[in-house]
KELUMNU-709744 format. One line per 2 residues: number of its first residue (from 1); their letters; for each residue x, y, z of C-alpha. Coordinates in steps of 0.001 Angstrom, whole numbers, always signed. Layout:
NUM> a> X:Y:Z | ...
//
This chain:
1> xx> -33253:-15140:-31048 | -32956:-16022:-34735
3> xx> -36505:-16490:-36796 | -37524:-18025:-40022
5> xx> -38350:-15793:-42636 | -41838:-15122:-43807
7> xx> -43268:-18025:-45749 | -41078:-20903:-43801
9> xx> -42803:-23475:-42266 | -43219:-22873:-38345
11> xx> -45139:-25340:-36742 | -43711:-28827:-36199
13> xx> -45281:-31361:-38933 | -45741:-29067:-41933
15> xx> -45049:-31118:-44994 | -41863:-31191:-46000
17> xx> -40275:-29457:-42887 | -37394:-31565:-41485
19> xx> -37804:-32463:-37934 | -35215:-30949:-35538
21> xx> -33114:-33401:-34225 | -33971:-33251:-29789
23> xx> -31448:-35899:-28792 | -28351:-33552:-28894
25> xx> -30355:-30745:-26710 | -31476:-33283:-23935
27> xx> -28077:-34607:-23932 | -26753:-30722:-23097
29> xx> -29673:-30316:-20635 | -28872:-33210:-18788
31> xx> -25495:-31851:-18410 | -26745:-28954:-16226
33> xx> -26786:-29349:-12674 | -30100:-27364:-12080
35> xx> -31829:-29812:-14216 | -30642:-32718:-12317
37> xx> -33481:-33511:-10002 | -37808:-33092:-10655
39> xx> -37818:-29926:-8485 | -34941:-27872:-10158
41> xx> -36836:-29030:-13661 | -40039:-27800:-12573
43> xx> -38706:-24803:-11353 | -37018:-23955:-14619
45> xx> -40432:-24485:-16518 | -42475:-22452:-14519
47> xx> -39386:-19304:-14472 | -39707:-19625:-18514
49> xx> -43296:-19905:-18529 | -43514:-16690:-16100
51> xx> -41080:-14974:-18716 | -43105:-16195:-21671
53> xx> -46140:-15283:-19731 | -47670:-18527:-21217
55> xx> -47901:-22016:-19833 | -45882:-24478:-21350
57> xx> -47601:-27926:-22026 | -44585:-29850:-20702
59> xx> -45703:-33604:-19959 | -44359:-35419:-16506
61> xx> -42293:-38418:-16899 | -41250:-41398:-14583
63> xx> -37489:-40835:-15600 | -35445:-37733:-15933
65> xx> -34530:-38158:-19915 | -38222:-38441:-20829
67> xx> -39268:-35117:-18584 | -36122:-33162:-20314
69> xx> -36820:-34755:-23859 | -40693:-33290:-22981
71> xx> -39048:-29880:-22143 | -36629:-29924:-25525
73> xx> -39747:-30662:-27424 | -42090:-27812:-26014
75> xx> -39440:-25183:-26613 | -38471:-25992:-29612
77> xx> -41825:-25332:-31324 | -41032:-21736:-30982
79> xx> -37981:-19843:-30812 | -38730:-17556:-27925
81> xx> -38975:-20366:-25721 | -35644:-21791:-26339
83> xx> -34288:-18161:-26106 | -36536:-17550:-22689
85> xx> -34940:-21723:-21700 | -31309:-20281:-22391
87> xx> -32059:-16878:-20285 | -33451:-18726:-17583
89> xx> -30594:-21203:-17174 | -28051:-18480:-17464
91> xx> -29205:-16660:-14498 | -28881:-20027:-12860
93> xx> -25817:-21372:-13812 | -23934:-18354:-14800
95> xx> -21401:-19570:-17012 | -20375:-23008:-16113
97> xx> -18869:-25168:-18656 | -21704:-26941:-19541
99> xx> -23897:-23866:-19637 | -21519:-22736:-22146
101> xx> -21669:-26166:-24321 | -25560:-25668:-24132
103> xx> -25481:-21758:-25004 | -23569:-22929:-28396
105> xx> -25614:-25657:-29404 | -28760:-23417:-28859
107> xx> -27032:-20913:-30909 | -26018:-23572:-33889
109> xx> -29797:-24766:-33988 | -31335:-21619:-34023
111> xx> -29100:-19823:-36655 | -30217:-22038:-39295
113> xx> -33782:-20451:-39453 | -32347:-16871:-40479
115> xx> -29678:-16933:-42873 | -28545:-19671:-45223
117> xx> -25110:-21407:-45250 | -24747:-19257:-48592
119> xx> -25915:-15896:-47528 | -23751:-16368:-43938
121> xx> -20642:-17157:-46062 | -21082:-14526:-48537
123> xx> -21460:-11759:-46012 | -18136:-13389:-43859
125> xx> -16417:-13308:-46905 | -17255:-9562:-47525
127> xx> -15937:-8912:-43983 | -13200:-10784:-43981
129> xx> -10779:-8352:-44813 | -12040:-5430:-42965
131> xx> -10621:-3917:-39968 | -12522:-1774:-37741
133> xx> -11166:-656:-34283 | -13643:-128:-31995
135> xx> -15599:-3602:-33000 | -16912:-4160:-28980
137> xx> -18338:-831:-29482 | -20144:-1725:-32472
139> xx> -21682:-4737:-31003 | -22633:-2893:-27772
141> xx> -24535:-221:-29764 | -26212:-3292:-32044
143> xx> -26790:-5719:-28961 | -27390:-3498:-26132
145> xx> -26083:-2975:-22860 | -27465:-6431:-21526
147> xx> -26137:-8570:-24317 | -23882:-11125:-23565
149> xx> -19937:-10084:-22715 | -17406:-10357:-26005
151> xx> -14225:-12361:-25408 | -10903:-10249:-25288
153> xx> -10224:-10987:-28871 | -12932:-12030:-31037
155> xx> -13434:-12550:-35036 | -16569:-10933:-37138
157> xx> -17851:-14511:-37748 | -18152:-14821:-33519
159> xx> -19728:-11284:-33593 | -22274:-12148:-36521
161> xx> -23273:-15639:-34939 | -23869:-14276:-31435
163> xx> -26274:-11388:-32455 | -28051:-14131:-34599
165> xx> -29082:-15711:-31552 | -30490:-12575:-30057
167> xx> -33905:-10848:-30267 | -34694:-8856:-33074
169> xx> -35406:-5117:-32345 | -39265:-4049:-31801
171> xx> -39566:-3136:-35448 | -38473:-6549:-36384
173> xx> -34883:-5567:-37946 | -32678:-8712:-36758
175> xx> -29387:-7262:-34841 | -27050:-8884:-37316
177> xx> -28409:-7001:-40341 | -27673:-3956:-38305
179> xx> -24437:-4851:-37277 | -23735:-5395:-40906
181> xx> -25308:-1837:-41979 | -22811:-306:-38791
183> xx> -19834:-2020:-40350 | -20777:-833:-44022
185> xx> -20710:+2995:-42643 | -16994:+2317:-41379
187> xx> -15569:+926:-44479 | -14698:+2370:-48053
189> xx> -17227:+2982:-50633 | -17225:+133:-52823
191> xx> -17206:-2637:-50011 | -20005:-505:-48323
193> xx> -22327:-920:-51612 | -21803:-4654:-51658
195> xx> -22439:-5031:-47848 | -25430:-2707:-48350
197> xx> -26523:-4906:-51461 | -26766:-8134:-49325
199> xx> -28540:-6436:-46482 | -31330:-4987:-49320
201> xx> -31735:-8941:-50398 | -32380:-10544:-46966
203> xx> -34102:-7352:-45865 | -36621:-7754:-48946
205> xx> -36746:-11431:-48253 | -37736:-10929:-44350
207> xx> -40192:-8519:-45904 | -38336:-5936:-43692
209> xx> -36944:-3411:-46742 | -38915:-525:-44913
211> xx> -37718:-1339:-41626 | -33971:-1653:-42924
213> xx> -34099:+1512:-44599 | -34858:+3209:-41685
215> xx> -32319:+1612:-39319 | -29950:+2506:-42180
217> xx> -30525:+6170:-41961 | -30502:+6199:-38131
219> xx> -26685:+4699:-38447 | -25768:+7157:-41535
221> xx> -27480:+10400:-39583 | -25070:+8600:-35918
223> xx> -28453:+8212:-34170 | -27272:+5097:-33099
225> xx> -24187:+5756:-31845 | -21549:+3030:-30592
227> xx> -21691:+3561:-26143 | -18497:+4662:-24807
229> xx> -16516:+1833:-23009 | -16942:+2064:-19452
231> xx> -13509:+2663:-17361 | -12287:+939:-14296
233> xx> -12665:+3176:-11180 | -11262:+1929:-7806
235> xx> -11507:+2591:-4416 | -8806:+1249:-2148
237> xx> -8884:+1247:+1883 | -6233:+645:+3861
239> xx> -6696:-785:+7612 | -4540:-1536:+10315
241> xx> -4702:-1997:+14004 | -3760:+1479:+16139
243> xx> -2267:+1773:+19633 | -1823:-1098:+22302
245> xx> -5343:-2242:+22915 | -5880:-3732:+19552
247> xx> -9570:-2576:+18928 | -9097:+600:+17501
249> xx> -8325:+1022:+13707 | -6984:+3126:+11604
251> xx> -8914:+3763:+7780 | -6952:+5224:+5204
253> xx> -8528:+5397:+1735 | -7682:+6349:-1886
255> xx> -10244:+6599:-5058 | -9446:+7285:-8964
257> xx> -12078:+7401:-11406 | -10159:+6882:-14730
259> xx> -6573:+5176:-14901 | -6258:+6316:-18759
261> xx> -2669:+8590:-17508 | -1716:+6488:-15126
263> xx> -1987:+5637:-11693 | -2605:+9118:-9402
265> xx> -5237:+8112:-6895 | -6798:+10685:-4695
267> xx> -6141:+10686:-1262 | -8910:+10937:+1248
269> xx> -9047:+11689:+5019 | -8028:+9144:+7606
271> xx> -10412:+7715:+10169 | -9689:+5672:+13585
273> xx> -12414:+3955:+15350 | -13583:+170:+16432
275> xx> -14192:-1875:+13812 | -18171:-1617:+13832
277> xx> -17018:+2367:+12928 | -14541:+1603:+10025
279> xx> -17329:-325:+8587 | -19800:+2460:+8736
281> xx> -17108:+5028:+7667 | -16238:+2489:+4363
283> xx> -20219:+2388:+3391 | -20313:+6424:+3656
285> xx> -17055:+6479:+1666 | -18719:+4547:-986
287> xx> -22044:+5994:-1139 | -20282:+9328:-1498
289> xx> -18220:+7941:-4718 | -21573:+6071:-6007
291> xx> -23351:+10188:-6321 | -20074:+11586:-7419
293> xx> -19397:+8995:-10112 | -22996:+8853:-11449
295> xx> -22745:+10580:-14476 | -19584:+8604:-15677
297> xx> -20854:+5002:-15244 | -17752:+3046:-14765
299> xx> -17164:-143:-13559 | -16154:+166:-9635
301> xx> -13701:-2414:-7913 | -12935:-2163:-4172
303> xx> -10038:-3289:-2666 | -8856:-3437:+1105
305> xx> -5182:-3435:+1615 | -4513:-5254:+4902
307> xx> -2022:-6044:+7433 | -1454:-9788:+7722
309> xx> -3284:-10012:+11280 | -6476:-8697:+9626
311> xx> -5959:-10474:+6245 | -8940:-12715:+6931
313> xx> -11453:-10090:+7896 | -15193:-10608:+6099
315> xx> -14407:-7003:+4146 | -16552:-8588:+1514
317> xx> -19675:-8920:+3553 | -19305:-5468:+4827
319> xx> -22389:-3051:+3883 | -22004:-724:+1131
321> xx> -25301:+1286:+2591 | -25380:+2850:+5710
323> xx> -29169:+3021:+5875 | -30626:+115:+3711
325> xx> -33167:-2223:+5835 | -31922:-5326:+4280
327> xx> -28249:-4400:+3652 | -26446:-5803:+596
329> xx> -22830:-6809:+995 | -20041:-4846:-983
331> xx> -18772:-8558:-2220 | -22317:-8866:-4195
333> xx> -22428:-5369:-5729 | -18757:-5056:-6288
335> xx> -15951:-6891:-7425 | -13822:-7031:-3887
337> xx> -10669:-7859:-3303 | -8232:-7624:-628
339> xx> -3941:-6807:-902 | -1340:-7204:+1261
341> xx> -77:-4181:+3368 | +3178:-6093:+4146
343> xx> +4559:-6727:+665 | +3539:-3432:-664
345> xx> +5921:-1807:+1843 | +8220:-4478:+1378
347> xx> +10222:-3625:-1917 | +12622:-6458:-1999
349> xx> +9581:-8602:-2627 | +8189:-6652:-5791
351> xx> +10676:-7705:-8654 | +8924:-11380:-8995
353> xx> +5709:-9761:-7778 | +5925:-7361:-11147
355> xx> +7209:-10658:-12968 | +4359:-13159:-12186
357> xx> +1559:-10310:-12802 | +3009:-9675:-16297
359> xx> +2719:-13636:-16788 | -983:-13437:-15120
361> xx> -2272:-10938:-17327 | -1017:-12342:-20745
363> xx> -2511:-15993:-19539 | -6075:-13682:-19075
365> xx> -5793:-12061:-21963 | -5407:-15278:-24201
367> xx> -8150:-17378:-22456 | -9612:-15872:-19693
369> xx> -8536:-18123:-17184 | -5564:-19228:-15333
371> xx> -3570:-22214:-16455 | -4166:-25029:-14140
373> xx> -173:-25933:-13912 | +312:-21963:-13177
375> xx> -1905:-22643:-9578 | -298:-24276:-6487
377> xx> -2225:-25758:-3998 | -1294:-25814:-6
379> xx> -229:-29152:+1769 | -1076:-30768:+5345
381> xx> +100:-27755:+6423 | +3358:-29798:+8129
383> xx> +6592:-28018:+8040 | +7440:-30251:+5308
385> xx> +4580:-29055:+2900 | +5614:-25854:+3556
387> xx> +9044:-26240:+2607 | +7836:-28194:-547
389> xx> +5650:-25231:-1544 | +8622:-22804:-940
391> xx> +10459:-24882:-3023 | +8022:-25329:-5902
393> xx> +7739:-21797:-5957 | +11468:-20951:-6204
395> xx> +11636:-23520:-9378 | +8586:-22783:-11230
397> xx> +8551:-18684:-12236 | +5204:-19645:-14100
399> xx> +2917:-20133:-11251 | +651:-17067:-10549
401> xx> -2176:-18409:-8462 | -2182:-20267:-4676
403> xx> -5220:-21331:-3040 | -4613:-22009:+901
405> xx> -5280:-25358:+2281 | -6770:-23345:+5628
407> xx> -7808:-20006:+6351 | -4652:-17180:+7545
409> xx> -5124:-17250:+11009 | -2577:-16830:+13103
411> xx> -654:-19890:+13920 | -2302:-21776:+11289
413> xx> -748:-23534:+8061 | -2709:-20925:+5560
415> xx> -660:-17958:+7397 | +2501:-19977:+6453
417> xx> +1332:-20427:+3039 | +140:-17139:+2301
419> xx> +3436:-15513:+3634 | +5346:-17953:+1225
421> xx> +3085:-17031:-1321 | +3733:-13408:-1135
423> xx> +7303:-13560:-879 | +7421:-15333:-3840
425> xx> +5514:-12931:-5512 | +2347:-14487:-6228
427> xx> -682:-12229:-6734 | -3580:-13827:-7135
429> xx> -4373:-16072:-3690 | -8026:-17622:-2563
431> xx> -9126:-19270:+207 | -12295:-20059:+2563
433> xx> -12537:-18221:+5223 | -14448:-21154:+7134
435> xx> -12312:-23559:+6421 | -11395:-25639:+3013
437> xx> -13598:-28614:+2340 | -14482:-30617:-1058
439> xx> -17180:-28035:-2031 | -14351:-25056:-2016
441> xx> -11514:-26953:-3910 | -14341:-27325:-7076
443> xx> -15164:-23878:-6673 | -11982:-22575:-6902
445> xx> -11049:-25074:-9865 | -13968:-23435:-11630
447> xx> -13014:-19910:-10697 | -9546:-20135:-11625
449> xx> -9675:-22224:-14614 | -12738:-22353:-16420
451> xx> -12913:-20519:-19413 | -15256:-17412:-18820
453> xx> -16047:-14489:-20801 | -16102:-12547:-17533
455> xx> -13084:-11720:-15829 | -11950:-13572:-12387
457> xx> -13157:-11129:-9937 | -16745:-10521:-11667
459> xx> -17218:-14425:-11660 | -16524:-13791:-7665
461> xx> -18676:-11627:-7716 | -21584:-13409:-9069
463> xx> -20531:-16626:-6978 | -20772:-14254:-3705
465> xx> -24618:-13122:-4941 | -25592:-16661:-5332
467> xx> -24628:-17525:-1891 | -26263:-14464:-718
469> xx> -29310:-15073:-2760 | -29285:-18654:-657
471> xx> -29230:-16836:+2762 | -25560:-17614:+3153
473> xx> -22595:-15123:+4148 | -20283:-16360:+1657
475> xx> -16540:-17507:+2942 | -14322:-17096:-318
477> xx> -11804:-14225:+425 | -9428:-13275:-2858
479> xx> -6652:-11522:-3187 | -5548:-10032:-6160
481> xx> -2968:-7810:-5859 | -1797:-5697:-8675
483> xx> +1950:-4258:-8322 | +1317:-1404:-10678
485> xx> -1126:+320:-8207 | +693:+845:-5083
487> xx> -1055:+2840:-2063 | +1222:+3705:+1270
489> xx> +678:+6650:+3075 | +3518:+8167:+3819
491> xx> +2546:+10443:+6680 | -977:+9633:+8336
493> xx> -3133:+12626:+7803 | -5140:+13860:+10722
495> xx> -7925:+11431:+11538 | -11586:+11679:+11510
497> xx> -13434:+9829:+14486 | -12000:+8784:+17908
//
């Protein structure tokens, strides 16, 4: 959180201090669903107080707007309170549109106290022509691993303003100053001198000259190295029935730690057994890979390639450990998605699959969200509605996602809809395993279309964690099917198990 230079007026009511207008903040708070009722507001106040280890003197009011005004007034008296309020609401609301708007408003409110418009404009002008290859690495080195993620493409101004909203280092050095020091260490000498001069003037105004000099030495000596960007690692399970009775399943598995040289997954041993034994085997495999990959800290993705008759399995709710007293679902710990076994094996559908996947990636790279007009929705389940969906997908080459009207059970309209979507090459399909309702439709729209710095599968993981925390088991399935990462066993390996 940004803070005022020493000597600046801190308390409300100091002579000459301009009062902070509270109503924009109150308006933003009114849009947060968690704050709509009294119990939610009181919980947030308690959580903020607990985080700061102090009692917040918030006055109760008959009307919600009065209660929110008191919360805003108390939190604006001290920057750390406003920062704690945002952190608490971020835990509860994640990255909903009202939460993003509140975060932006608080950022604009708090940055005014640290640098003048003239000082900020000067440094941004100095940085305007600078090119630094690993800007995200610099940001992570300055902000720390728990900092809010950057979007796919960003500017120095956005990075600088984001860092202004974060707490200073323990030695008091603002992280935005440290960011400028990192940039100065990477540019030509003439520009580095001007950036150092700017930092020195701000440090003197904040009475932090010695601390900034020490931080500059750390940067020069490489003691504050930018952490390497974690790689994406994948664990892929393939499950299908085996035998005539239908109660035995074959589990195949692959894994790959680093995709920098392409997709070359390592094949594991097959396993056969009933569904409970398969769940245990999946947990064993995940535990083993966690131990093997502990020193690499990758971002682990778990995928299940499923036959049509198994596509509605609740694999994201399977445990990731074999012996936990309170099992944690796979889908709460990792991004978990399902994939289609039939489409993976049928190359006649791969051309359109590749084309739509590239369109999907280009949309996500630009905005982080899927365009609303690129999503198709299942109809009423009639034969006519299925034909209409098929016709729409034939006409609309830009469609990349599909929301089913019901789970893809045998003989259900959801089964027909997903079959049409897969044959048309749709790479993203989502549905509610318990049956679509109004609540699911709203969640689906948020997940697919809300502008959010987190990727879609990470948003799904967080949504599953919220449901788990509330005592539910979740019902959201996401088919996320990348045609560049195909796994198909040509010859089954000798199975373990029954």
